[in-house]
C-alpha positions as CSV (number, residue, x, y, z in Angstrom):
1,X,108.8,104.0,222.8
2,X,106.0,101.5,222.3
3,X,104.3,103.8,219.8
4,X,107.6,104.1,217.8
5,X,107.9,100.2,217.7
6,X,104.3,99.9,216.5
7,X,104.9,102.5,213.8
8,X,108.1,100.8,212.6
9,X,106.5,97.3,212.7
10,X,103.5,98.5,210.7
11,X,105.8,100.3,208.3
12,X,107.9,97.2,207.8
13,X,104.8,95.0,207.2
14,X,103.4,97.5,204.6
15,X,106.8,97.7,202.9
16,X,107.2,93.9,202.7
17,X,103.7,93.5,201.3
18,X,104.3,96.2,198.8
19,X,107.7,94.6,197.9
20,X,105.9,91.3,197.3
21,X,103.5,92.7,194.8
22,X,105.6,91.8,191.7
23,X,105.5,88.2,192.9
24,X,101.7,88.4,192.7
25,X,101.7,90.1,189.3
26,X,101.1,88.5,186.0
27,X,104.0,86.4,184.7
28,X,105.1,86.1,181.1
29,X,104.0,82.4,180.9
30,X,100.6,83.2,182.4
31,X,100.1,86.1,180.0
32,X,101.1,83.9,177.1
33,X,98.9,81.0,178.1
34,X,95.9,83.4,178.7
35,X,96.6,84.8,175.2
36,X,97.1,88.3,176.5
37,X,100.5,88.7,174.9
38,X,102.3,87.1,172.0
39,X,105.6,87.1,170.1
40,X,106.2,89.4,167.2
41,X,108.6,89.0,164.3
42,X,110.5,92.1,165.3
43,X,111.8,90.4,168.5
44,X,109.4,92.1,170.8
45,X,106.4,91.1,172.8
46,X,103.0,92.4,171.6
47,X,99.8,92.9,173.6
48,X,97.0,90.9,172.1
49,X,94.4,92.1,174.7
50,X,94.9,95.8,174.2
51,X,92.6,96.7,177.1
52,X,94.5,94.7,179.7
53,X,96.7,97.1,181.6
54,X,98.6,94.4,183.4
55,X,99.6,92.8,180.1
56,X,100.6,96.2,178.8
57,X,102.9,96.8,181.8
58,X,104.4,93.3,181.5
59,X,105.1,93.7,177.7
60,X,106.6,97.1,178.2
61,X,108.9,95.9,180.9
62,X,110.0,92.8,179.0
63,X,110.5,94.8,175.7
64,X,112.7,97.3,177.5
65,X,114.9,94.5,178.8
66,X,114.9,92.9,175.3
67,X,115.9,96.2,173.7
68,X,118.8,96.5,176.0
69,X,119.9,92.9,175.3
70,X,119.6,93.4,171.6
71,X,121.6,96.6,171.7
72,X,124.3,94.8,173.7
73,X,124.5,91.9,171.3
74,X,124.6,94.2,168.2
75,X,127.4,96.2,169.8
76,X,129.4,93.2,171.0
77,X,129.1,91.3,167.6
78,X,129.4,94.4,165.4
79,X,126.0,93.5,163.9
80,X,123.1,95.7,162.8
81,X,120.4,96.1,165.5
82,X,117.7,95.3,163.0
83,X,119.4,92.0,162.2
84,X,119.6,91.0,165.9
85,X,115.9,91.9,166.4
86,X,114.8,89.9,163.4
87,X,116.8,86.8,164.4
88,X,115.5,87.1,168.0
89,X,111.9,87.4,166.7
90,X,112.4,84.4,164.4
91,X,113.7,82.3,167.3
92,X,111.0,83.5,169.7
93,X,108.3,82.5,167.3
94,X,109.9,79.1,166.7
95,X,109.9,78.5,170.4
96,X,106.3,79.6,171.0
97,X,104.2,76.9,172.5
98,X,101.2,75.5,170.7
99,X,98.1,77.6,171.5
100,X,100.1,80.7,172.4
101,X,99.8,83.8,170.1
102,X,102.1,85.0,167.4
103,X,101.7,88.0,165.2
104,X,101.4,87.0,161.5
105,X,100.9,89.2,158.4
106,X,97.2,89.4,159.0
107,X,97.3,89.9,162.8
108,X,97.4,87.7,165.9
109,X,97.0,83.9,165.4
110,X,97.4,80.9,167.6
111,X,100.6,79.0,167.0
């Protein structure tokens, strides 16, 4: 019985630590302020630091959520998906904080 409790307690601790990992991961604001990611005119987040795996995972996750939101907006409003993405990109670039990165015609630049 005691061994079973130890095993369950250890399992619960490991599970809770593993569950907390996303809280310790890179946030969007951190990634932007560190210039690891930036906004693109197509409405998606781009990875500025291509070798940074954490930034790549973050951008992929956010872009998946954005894609779903854009599709829902286009469906709801009866609008072309490309139009929704372009407007979202324009707004995201306008809202980008000074010093954060945006993708311009020649590549990544500080806003």
